[in-house]
Every structure is written in structure tokens, then in C-alpha cells.
C-alpha positions in Angstrom: 8.7 37.1 28.5 10.7 33.8 28.5 7.5 31.9 29.4 5.7 33.5 26.5 8.5 32.5 24.1 8.5 28.9 25.3 4.7 28.7 25.1 4.6 30.0 21.6 7.4 27.6 20.5 5.8 24.6 22.2 2.4 25.4 20.6 3.9 25.7 17.1 5.7 22.4 17.6 2.4 20.7 18.5 0.5 22.3 15.6 3.1 21.2 13.1 3.1 17.6 14.6 -0.7 17.4 14.6 -1.0 18.7 11.1 1.4 16.2 9.6 -0.2 13.3 11.6 -3.7 14.4 10.4 -2.6 14.5 6.8 -1.1 11.1 7.0 -4.2 9.6 8.6 -6.8 11.3 6.4 -5.1 11.4 3.1 -2.5 8.6 3.1 -4.6 6.4 5.3 -1.7 5.4 7.5 -3.2 3.2 10.2 -3.4 4.2 13.9 -3.4 0.6 15.0 -0.4 -1.7 14.5 -2.5 -4.8 13.5 -4.6 -3.2 10.7 -4.6 -5.1 7.4 -6.1 -4.2 4.0 -7.6 -6.3 1.2 -5.2 -6.4 -1.7 -6.8 -7.7 -4.9 -4.8 -9.0 -7.8 -6.4 -9.1 -11.2 -4.8 -10.9 -14.1 -6.1 -10.6 -17.6 -4.8 -13.4 -19.9 -5.1 -12.7 -23.6 -4.8 -15.6 -26.0 -5.2 -15.8 -29.8 -4.0 -17.7 -32.8 -1.8 -15.9 -35.2 -2.4 -15.5 -38.9 0.0 -14.5 -41.6 1.6 -11.1 -41.3 2.1 -8.7 -38.4 -0.2 -8.9 -35.4 -1.7 -6.1 -33.4 -3.7 -6.5 -30.2 -5.8 -3.8 -28.5 -7.4 -4.3 -25.1 -9.5 -1.8 -23.1 -8.1 -1.0 -19.6 -9.5 1.0 -16.8 -8.3 4.6 -16.7 -9.4 5.1 -13.1 -11.2 2.6 -10.8 -13.9 4.2 -8.7 -13.7 3.1 -5.1 -10.3 1.6 -5.5 -6.7 2.7 -5.7 -4.4 1.0 -8.2 -1.1 0.1 -6.5 0.7 -1.5 -9.3 0.2 -2.8 -12.8 2.5 -4.6 -15.2 2.5 -6.2 -18.6 4.0 -9.5 -19.6 4.4 -9.3 -23.4 7.7 -10.9 -24.4 8.9 -9.6 -27.7 5.8 -7.4 -28.3 6.0 -3.6 -28.4 3.6 -1.9 -26.0 1.9 1.5 -26.1 -0.8 2.9 -23.8 -3.3 5.5 -25.1 -6.2 7.3 -23.6 -9.5 7.0 -25.3 -12.3 9.1 -23.7 -12.9 7.5 -20.3 -10.8 4.4 -21.0 -7.3 3.4 -21.7 -6.2 1.2 -24.5 -3.2 -1.1 -24.3 -1.8 -1.9 -27.8 0.6 -4.8 -28.3 2.3 -5.1 -31.7 4.7 -7.6 -33.3 5.9 -8.1 -36.8 6.5 -11.8 -36.8 5.2 -14.4 -34.3 4.9 -18.2 -34.2 2.3 -20.5 -32.7 -0.4 -19.6 -30.2 0.1 -16.3 -28.5 -0.4 -15.4 -24.9 -0.2 -11.9 -23.3 -0.8 -10.9 -19.7 -1.9 -7.8 -17.9 -1.8 -7.7 -14.1 -3.0 -5.0 -11.7 -3.1 -4.7 -7.9 -5.6 -2.5 -6.1 -7.0 -1.8 -2.6 -10.2 -0.2 -1.5 -9.8 3.6 -1.5 -11.6 6.9 -2.1 -10.9 7.4 -5.8 -13.7 9.3 -7.4 -15.4 8.4 -10.6 -14.9 10.4 -13.7 -17.2 13.3 -14.1 -18.2 14.3 -17.6 -18.2 18.0 -18.2 -20.5 17.9 -21.3 -23.3 15.3 -21.4 -25.3 15.3 -24.6 -29.0 14.6 -24.3 -30.1 12.0 -26.9 -32.5 12.8 -29.7 -35.6 10.8 -30.1 -35.0 7.7 -32.2 -37.1 6.5 -35.1 -38.6 3.3 -33.8 -40.8 0.9 -35.8 -44.5 1.7 -35.5 -45.4 -1.3 -33.4 -42.5 -0.7 -31.0 -43.2 3.0 -30.9 -46.7 2.4 -29.6 -45.5 -0.1 -26.9 -42.7 2.3 -25.9 -45.0 5.3 -25.6 -47.4 3.4 -23.4 -44.7 2.1 -21.2 -42.9 5.4 -20.7 -46.2 7.1 -19.9 -46.9 4.5 -17.2 -43.4 4.9 -15.7 -43.5 8.7 -15.8 -46.8 8.7 -13.8 -45.1 6.7 -11.0 -41.8 8.5 -10.7 -40.5 11.9 -9.6 -37.1 12.2 -11.1 -34.6 10.5 -13.4 -33.4 8.1 -10.8 -36.8 6.9 -9.7 -37.9 6.9 -13.4 -35.1 4.5 -14.3 -35.7 2.3 -11.2 -39.4 2.0 -12.1 -38.7 1.3 -15.7 -36.2 -1.5 -14.9 -38.7 -3.0 -12.4 -41.4 -3.1 -15.1 -39.1 -4.4 -17.8 -37.8 -7.3 -15.6 -41.2 -8.2 -14.1 -42.1 -11.8 -14.7 -45.8 -11.0 -15.1 -45.3 -8.2 -17.6 -47.9 -7.0 -20.1 -47.7 -7.3 -23.9 -46.0 -4.0 -24.4 -43.0 -5.1 -22.2 -42.8 -8.5 -23.8 -42.6 -6.8 -27.2 -39.8 -4.5 -26.0 -37.9 -7.4 -24.4 -37.9 -9.4 -27.6 -34.5 -10.4 -29.2 -32.5 -9.1 -26.2 -31.3 -12.4 -24.7 -27.7 -11.6 -23.9 -26.7 -9.2 -21.1 -25.1 -6.8 -23.6 -28.2 -6.8 -25.9 -30.4 -6.2 -22.9 -28.4 -3.2 -21.7 -28.4 -1.9 -25.3 -32.2 -2.3 -25.4 -32.7 -0.4 -22.1 -30.5 2.4 -23.3 -32.6 2.6 -26.5 -35.7 2.8 -24.4 -34.3 5.6 -22.2 -33.4 7.5 -25.3 -37.1 7.6 -26.0 -37.5 9.5 -22.8 -34.5 11.7 -23.7 -32.5 10.5 -20.7 -28.7 10.2 -21.2 -27.5 6.7 -20.5 -24.5 4.5 -21.2 -23.1 1.0 -20.7 -20.4 0.3 -18.1 -18.7 -3.0 -17.8 -17.9 -4.4 -14.3 -15.6 -7.1 -13.2 -16.9 -8.9 -10.1 -14.2 -9.5 -7.5 -14.3 -13.0 -6.1 -11.3 -14.6 -4.4 -9.9 -17.5 -6.5 -12.1 -16.7 -9.5 -10.9 -18.0 -12.9 -12.3 -17.4 -16.4 -14.3 -14.4 -15.2 -16.0 -12.2 -17.7 -17.1 -8.5 -17.6 -20.7 -7.9 -16.7 -22.5 -5.0 -18.5 -24.4 -2.6 -16.3 -26.3 0.6 -16.8 -25.5 4.2 -16.0 -28.0 7.1 -16.2 -27.3 10.8 -16.0 -29.6 12.5 -13.5 -28.6 16.0 -14.4 -25.9 16.2 -11.7 -24.1 12.9 -11.8 -24.1 9.4 -13.3 -26.0 6.8 -11.3 -25.3 3.1 -11.8 -28.1 0.6 -12.0 -28.3 -3.2 -12.1 -30.1 -3.8 -15.4 -31.7 -7.0 -14.1 -33.1 -5.7 -10.7 -33.2 -1.9 -11.0 -31.1 -1.5 -7.8 -28.8 1.6 -7.9 -25.2 1.8 -6.9 -22.1 -0.2 -7.5 -21.8 -3.7 -6.0 -19.4 -3.7 -3.1 -17.1 -6.2 -4.8 -17.0 -4.8 -8.4 -14.4 -3.0 -10.4 -15.5 -0.7 -13.2 -13.3 -1.9 -16.1 -14.5 0.1 -19.0 -17.1 2.5 -20.3 -19.2 2.0 -23.4 -20.0 -0.9 -25.6 -16.9 -1.1 -27.6 -15.3 -4.6 -27.7 -12.9 -5.4 -24.8 -10.4 -7.0 -27.2 -9.6 -6.3 -30.8 -7.0 -8.4 -32.7 -5.7 -7.8 -36.2 -3.5 -10.5 -37.7 -5.0 -13.2 -35.4 -8.1 -15.2 -34.7 -9.9 -16.9 -31.9 -9.0 -14.1 -29.5 -10.1 -14.5 -25.9 -9.6 -12.7 -22.5 -9.7 -14.6 -19.2 -9.7 -12.8 -15.9 -8.2 -14.5 -12.8 -8.7 -12.9 -9.4 -7.3 -13.5 -5.9 -7.3 -11.7 -2.7 -4.5 -11.2 -0.1 -4.4 -9.7 3.4 -1.5 -7.3 3.5 -0.3 -5.0 6.3 -1.6 -1.5 6.0 1.9 0.0 6.5 3.3 -1.7 3.4 0.2 -1.0 1.4 0.1 2.7 2.4 3.8 3.1 1.6 3.2 1.7 -1.9 0.0 3.8 -2.3 1.7 7.0 -1.1 4.4 6.5 -3.8 1.6 6.6 -6.4 -0.7 9.2 -5.1 1.6 11.7 -3.4 5.2 10.4 -3.6 7.1 13.4 -2.0 5.1 13.0 1.3 6.8 9.6 2.0 10.2 10.6 0.7 11.4 11.3 4.3 9.6 8.4 5.9 11.6 5.9 8.1 10.3 3.2 5.7 12.7 4.4 3.1 15.7 3.4 5.3 17.3 -0.1 4.9 15.5 -2.7 7.0 18.5 -3.1 9.3 18.5 0.6 10.0 14.7 0.6 10.5 15.1 -2.0 13.2 17.6 0.3 15.0 15.3 3.3 14.8 12.4 1.3 16.1 14.3 1.2 19.4 15.9 4.6 19.4 12.7 6.4 18.5 11.2 5.1 21.8 13.9 6.7 24.0 12.2 10.2 24.0 9.1 8.6 25.4 11.1 7.3 28.4 13.0 10.6 28.6 9.7 12.5 28.9 8.6 10.1 31.7 11.9 10.8 33.6 11.4 14.6 33.3 7.8 14.2 34.6 8.8 12.0 37.5 11.8 14.1 38.5 10.4 17.7 38.0 6.7 17.1 38.9 6.7 14.1 41.2 10.2 14.7 42.7 11.4 11.1 42.4 15.1 10.7 43.0 17.3 8.6 40.6 21.0 8.0 40.0 21.6 10.4 37.1 19.2 11.5 34.4 19.5 8.9 31.6 20.7 5.9 33.5 17.2 4.5 34.0 16.5 4.8 30.2 19.7 2.9 29.4 18.8 0.2 31.9 15.2 0.0 30.4 16.8 -0.5 27.0 18.6 -3.5 28.3 15.4 -4.8 29.8 14.0 -5.1 26.3 16.2 -8.1 25.8 16.2 -9.6 29.3 12.6 -8.9 30.1 11.6 -7.0 33.2 11.7 -9.7 36.0 15.1 -11.2 34.9 16.5 -7.8 34.1 15.7 -6.5 37.6 17.2 -9.6 39.2 20.4 -9.5 37.2 20.9 -5.8 37.6 20.4 -6.0 41.4 22.8 -8.9 41.6 25.5 -7.0 39.7 24.9 -3.9 41.7 25.2 -5.7 45.0 28.4 -7.5 44.1 29.9 -4.5 42.6 29.0 -2.3 45.6 30.7 -4.7 48.0 33.9 -4.7 45.9 33.7 -0.9 45.6 33.7 -0.5 49.4 36.8 -2.7 49.5 38.5 -0.5 46.9 37.8 2.5 49.2 40.4 1.1 51.7 43.0 1.1 48.9 42.8 4.9 48.6 42.9 4.9 44.8 42.6 8.1 42.7 39.3 8.8 41.0 40.2 7.7 37.4 42.0 4.5 38.4 39.2 3.7 40.8 36.5 4.0 38.1 38.6 1.9 35.7 38.9 -0.8 38.4 35.2 -0.7 39.0 34.6 -1.1 35.2 37.0 -4.1 35.0 35.3 -5.7 38.0 31.9 -5.2 36.5 33.0 -7.0 33.3 34.5 -9.8 35.4 31.2 -10.1 37.3 29.1 -10.1 34.1 31.4 -12.8 32.7 31.1 -14.9 35.8 27.3 -14.6 35.9 27.0 -15.6 32.3 29.3 -18.7 32.7 27.5 -19.8 35.9 24.0 -19.4 34.3 25.2 -21.4 31.3 26.4 -24.2 33.5 23.1 -24.2 35.4 21.2 -24.2 32.1 19.6 -20.7 32.7 19.5 -19.1 29.3 18.2 -15.8 30.7 21.4 -15.3 32.6 23.4 -15.0 29.4 21.5 -11.8 28.6 23.4 -10.0 31.4 26.0 -9.1 28.7 23.4 -6.8 27.2 23.6 -4.4 30.2 25.5 -1.2 29.5 28.6 -1.9 31.6 29.8 1.7 31.8 26.4 2.7 33.2 26.6 -0.1 35.8 30.1 1.0 36.8 29.0 4.6 37.1 25.9 3.6 39.1 28.0 1.6 41.5 30.4 4.6 42.0 27.5 7.0 42.4 25.7 4.8 44.9 28.8 4.3 47.0 29.4 8.0 47.2 25.8 8.8 48.2 26.1 5.9 50.8 29.2 7.6 52.3 27.9 11.1 52.2 24.2 10.8 53.0 23.8 7.3 54.4 22.5 4.0 53.3 18.9 5.1 53.4 19.3 7.8 50.8 21.4 5.6 48.6 18.9 2.8 48.6 16.1 5.3 48.0 17.8 6.6 44.9 18.5 3.1 43.7 14.9 2.0 44.2 13.8 5.2 42.4 16.1 4.4 39.5 14.8 0.9 39.1 11.2 2.0 39.4 11.7 4.6 36.6 13.5 2.0 34.5 10.7 -0.4 34.9 8.0 2.2 33.9 10.2 3.3 31.0 10.5 -0.3 29.9 6.7 -0.8 30.0 6.2 2.3 27.9 9.0 1.7 25.4 7.8 -1.8 24.7 4.2 -0.9 24.3 3.2 -2.1 20.8 0.8 0.7 20.2 3.2 3.4 21.2 6.0 1.9 19.2 3.8 1.7 16.2 2.7 5.4 16.5 6.2 6.7 17.1 7.7 4.8 14.1 4.8 5.5 11.6 4.4 9.1 12.8 7.9 10.3 13.9 6.7 13.9 13.8 5.2 13.1 17.3 8.7 13.7 18.5 7.9 17.4 18.1 5.0 17.0 20.5 7.2 15.3 23.0 9.7 18.1 22.7 6.9 20.6 23.3 5.9 19.0 26.5 9.5 18.7 27.6 9.9 22.5 27.1 6.8 23.2 29.1 8.0 20.9 31.9 11.4 22.7 31.8 9.7 26.0 32.8 7.9 24.4 35.8 9.0 26.0 39.0 6.1 25.0 41.3 6.0 22.5 44.2 6.8 18.9 43.5 4.3 16.2 44.7 7.0 14.7 47.0 7.4 18.2 48.6 3.7 18.6 49.2 3.7 15.1 50.8 6.7 16.0 52.9 5.3 19.2 54.3 1.7 17.9 54.5 1.5 18.6 58.2 2.5 22.2 57.8 -0.1 22.6 55.0 -2.8 21.1 57.2 -2.0 23.4 60.1 -2.0 26.4 57.8 -5.5 25.6 56.6 
């Protein structure tokens, strides 16, 4: 019955841990690797205009949602201007207003975004256009072109692709040349294509893209075409007919309304500046989580002060070493001095490094053990004897530090990082085992302790494990579950199987 209870509890702990980790990886995009970085794009829109008499009001179209990107931050630099944000269909509108102003005016809008899985807006009700009243000569050319395109297409998407291919062909016929007349600018060309698609009763609209290019200055929006296929809007390059968004483009606004509208001013202009940064995924995800799903990261270790974070980066690795000790003692049967002494020694190895840590620890242990045997002849009581050992350990540590400093060995100074109480207790425990069970047993347990401490050090300083444990602290529940399972193990240890191998062989 107890085994069933432990199995159920351990399974629940693993399920909870796995569920939280899965959510963080799939939804919040927390990285599984410690070196992952993300592209962080910063877009700055600089609005300039010259004031005229009276109050001024500036309206600029802003993206309401950016398909394929997640907006991490946005801010407005507007000085003494009042600022309001309003939704207008699929766009947002920023409105700056001021009653009195002097000289040339400059306003800024800045946004930061990263690639993400933000869906595009979906229109619930798409109105199909009515046939327009074209001039007679254009109607004839349009009818002939649409008939040719319809014969070589199967659906709305292929129809639009074929139409754009014909309209942009360099060796076009007279009908196409007539339809292309007086459409020299990109905006006029997209408007002309939309007008032609209306003749086929296909819903279409203009979208305006900002092409992302690191270090770009004085960038402008580029008009593109979107066509409704009956299920979704498909984007097309109006010059080539290729479908889909460019990989480096941001959908800034829908429709053909002006990007900027200024009343009380003249010579208005918008300049876009763009630059790219590489930023650690942890920092990006923390900022992103605060926007998309803030409560999820409320209990994250990232919300602690930086100094406290650094402490927990070390403490949170201790359960990994503890699980290793449980495995080596209960399953393998390795003998050590105490349960957690190897873990504390491994923590000291983090600062001294493994080779120097082993050498310094063995030196202190050997010197302390010799003095401990001398104290045995003094017949001291237990508590005074332990106090004397502790004082001697501190004296030895001080002596080693001073000697190494004189010799110019900086690593010797790190001996002060060893937990002195643990060393004192280890010396006392080793001397007792030496007296009761002999030198062989004592040295065996000492070697086992140092071996476990070395393995724990290698695990606890592994960059990948440290990253996982700090970013996904719920993995502690998984470690607890395995510890509970190991706590119910009552079978043979590997050391016992090796010890009685001759009996097992004879039995078989």
C-alpha cells in the first residue's frame, strides 16, 4: 500500500513538472539551450512638420497587431503634446495634439519586436465587390484579360497569380498596356490591380509593409496586395505575383488611407529607422511573457533581485548533487562520510576548481588527521575535542593561505572557501572509523566521499543543467519524485552483487 502511495505521488509530481515545462517551452518560448539568442528589431518612426498658426493635431497609423512578430515594447516621445490611441478597423491611430507650438516640430514613435507566432487578423464579414462602371475602352480590355486569366487558373489564388504575371510581363499585349497606363507609382499600381480584381468580383485590399533591414534610414512603407480566397487573406507581391509575406517585413497598416495626417502644420514627413540586435532569449522571453501572459512569470526566479538570483543559481543545483548521492549510496552502495558532506565539498570546488580543490582538501585532511590522533592522547571530552579540531582546521587554513600567498600561488588562497565545520567533522569521523574499523575502511570512505564530491561538482557546474534548473525550477519536482522512488528501493546494491559474485556464480 505504501509503495502504491509513493508511486502515485511521484507520478503526479512528474506530470506537474512536465506540464509546466511544456507550457514554458511551447507557449512562452523559453529556450532549452543556454546560448540561444533572438533577433530583436527596433523600429523608430520620426515625424517632422512645420507648424502653422493655431493648434496642431497629428495623426499617424500604427500597427494593431504584427503578423509573424511579437511587440515587446513601444513608447512615444512627444514632449508637451497630448497623446491618445484609438482603434480604427484593423489599424491603430496615434493622435498628438498641442494648442501652441513654436518652430519645426519632431515626434517619435519607437517599437521593439521579435519573431513570434502572432496570427494575422481575420475578418468575420468580407464584402464581395460590385462590378464597377469602367470606361468602354477599358471595359473591353479588362474583359478580354480576365477571360484569358480565368481559363488558365483554378481558384482565386492561382487567378491572382496569373493576373499579376500578365500585368507585369515585359512583352504584354495592347490590352495590358492600356490597363497599366497612368499607374506609375507603387500605390497607384496596387490601386489599379484592386480595381481590376473588382471586375472579377474578388475581394482585395492594400496592405503596407515596412521592410526590415539592419541600419536602414529614411525607409518608406511599401504597398502590397491582399486577396480573399474565401477562407483567408493571401498576400501577393504586386510586381512579381509571388504569394506570402517577405521574411523580413512588418505589416504596418491596412488600407490606402494616408499614413500621416497633420492639421495645423505643413511639410509633414515620416522617416523610419531600423536596427537589429542579438539579445539573450531569456531576457526576451521574460519581457515577452509579461506582455502575452504576465501571471505565468510572476513566480519566476527572474523576478528576484540580481544578487539573489546569483545565490539561487548555486543553491538550485544542490538537489542534482543530492540525487546523485542517493543513487550512489542506495543503488551502487558507495560509502561516504555522511550524507551531505560531499555536496558541500563540491560547492567549494566551484570556486577552487576540481584539481586544486582535491589537492587542498586532501592536504587539510591529512594535517588535521595527524593532529587529531595527537589529541586522542590528551583524553579530551567530545565537545572540547571537536572545538579543538575546528580551531586547528582554521589555523591550518590560515597557514596554507599565507604560505601560498608567499609562494605566489593564487589558488591556495581559495582554501578559505572550504566549509571549515564540515572539514572538522570529516576529520573527526575519519579518525573514529580509523580506530574502530581500521585504516582501510577509513581511507575507502574518504576516497568514496571525494569521488562523489568530484562527480557532484561536474554535474553542478554543467552549463546546460544549470540553465535548465534555473529557467525551469519546476524540475525540482521531478528530482523529488525520483528521490521518493529511490527511497523505497530495498533490493541488492551493485556493491553487494560484486561482493557475493562467487556465491551467485556457484548458485547458477
